[in-house]
N, C-alpha and C positions, 0 to 999 in steps of 0.2 A: 352236638355238632352233627350236621347232615353228612351223609356218605360222600366221600371225595370222589366224584365222578361226573362226567358230562351227561346231560339228560336230553334226549330227543324232544323237540318241540317245534311246532309249525304255526306261524302267525298268518292270518288271512291276507290273501293277495287280492286286492280290489281290481287291479288291471295289470296285464303283462303285455309288453310290446317287444317283438324281436327287433334288435338293432342290426344283427348280422346272423345269418344261418346259411350253411352250405353243406356240401357232401362230406366235409371233414368231420371229425368227432367232437368238435367244440362249437358252441354258439354263445352269443352275447345278447342279453336282453335287459330291459328296464322293467322292474316291478314296482307297483305302488302298493305299499304294505300298511296294514292297520294294526295297532296294538290291540290285543284281545281285551274286550270289555271297555274299549275307549271309542265307542261309535261317534262320540261328539268331537273327536279330534280329526284333523285333516290327515289323510293317508300321506305317508312319506315315501320318497323315491329311493330305491336301492338298485344298483347295477349288479347283474349276476352273470358270471361266466359259467356256462354249463360245461362240465368236464367229466369224462367217464372214469377217471382215476388212472393211476400208473403204478408200476413196480420198479424198484431200484435194487441193484445187486452189489453187495460188498463181497467181491470174490477174493479170497486169500489163499495163497499157495503154501506149500510146506515150509518155505523160508520166511513166513509171516510177511509176505509182500502183498500189496493190494493192486489188483488190476485197475488202472486208471485210464481215462480218456481225456484228451485235451481237445475241446471243441469250441468253435466260434458260435456265439449266441448273439444274434443281431439286436434283439430288444435291449440287452444289457450292454452291448458294445464292448464285449470282453471275449477273450478266448479263455474258457474256464476249465479247471480240473474237475472232471465229473466221474461218475460211475456208470456202468451200463444200466440203461433204464428205458422204459417204453410205456406207451399208453395201452390201457385195456381196450382192445379193438372192438369187442362185442359185449353187449349186456350179459352179465352172468359169467363172463370168462374168469377163470380161476387166477387170482393174482400171482400165485407161485408158478403157474404155467407160463404166464407172461414173463416173469423173471427168467425162467429157463430159456424161453425163446429169445429174449433180448441178449442174454449172455452168449448164446450161440450165434446170433446174427451180428452183433456188434464186436464181439471179441473172438469168435470162432473157438469157444470153450464150452465144455459141459462140466457139471459138478456132481459128485457122488452124494454129498451131504448138504441138505438145505435146512436152514433154521430161520424161522420168522423172528425178526428182531423187534419190530414195532410197526404200527400204522398210524399216520398222522393226517390231519386236515392241513393242506398246504397253505391256504390263506382264506379262512372262513369269513372274512369281511366282505368277500365278493365271489367266493366259489365254494362248492361242496366237494371239491376234488380230494379224494383220499389217496395218499401215497403209501404203498406197502413196501417195507424194507426187509430184505432177505440177506442172510449170510450164506455164501456158497463156498464149500470146501471140498477137497478131493478133486482137484481140477484136472481135466484132460482135454486134448485137442478135439474139436468137433467141426463138422462140415456146416458151413453157413446155409447150405441148401440153395434155393433160388434167390436169396436175399441179395439185393444190390445196394452198395453204399452210394447214396446220391446227395446232392446239395451240400449242406454242412458236413454230413457224414462222410462224403467223398474226401474231405480234408481232415478227417479224424486222425489224431495221433494216439497210438496205444502205447502205454508204458507201465512199468511196475515201480511201486514206491513202498519202502518199508513202512509197516503200519505205524510204528512209533514216530517216524518222520511226518506222516500224514496227520497224526494227532497234533504234533507240534505246529504244523502249518495251519491247521484249523484254529488252534488256540491263539496263534499269532495274527490271525486275520488274513493270512496269505492265500488261503483257500476258503472261498466264501459261498460256494454253491450250497444252498440250503439242504438238499438231500444228502450231499457228501457230509456236511457238518452233522446232521442228525444220525446218519448211519455210523459214522466213525465214533461219535461220542456215546451212542447207545452200546456199541460193542466194547468200548473202553470201560464203561460203567459195569457191564456184565463181567468183564475180566477182573475188575477191581473187587467186585462182590465175591466172585469165586475164589480169588486169592485170600480175601479176608476170612472166608469160611474155612480155608485151609484145605 
């Protein structure tokens, strides 16, 4: 059996057309792709969302409560339970530094201990966006600096939820934001394995 892991690979792009590109960090394009070694086949079209990646913070206090945000998301037409998160603003920016910045800006918190939980491709059928997940512990108040809450963030609700309740809400389908689900289940698996090891 081959090694159980994803393998980098890139198929030839015959033509690429920007459908939307502006000063923001994402762009949308149409690629015509050819299967390697299949020059006799017609290239096929794939839509690609360019995205620099993001970091998500699962911040847990000494009482095992998770810092949650409730935020309106227009594409989904939902007010979702989320975690502090943000886009990697500059090429090469360290994802953990992004996580630290987002926790400070969105929740006015800093953390003493940071643990990388996992990194995942959010939706590889149309984007190469990597999401990096971090556990933040040893929380303390922090200054937001010059960050201003605008647009949806101006209507942000910040609240604390017991970790066990959040796990239950995820498993019941009551909390469906993908990054929340991934972060919560990743930490639960870690805790279960640590408990099993004794």
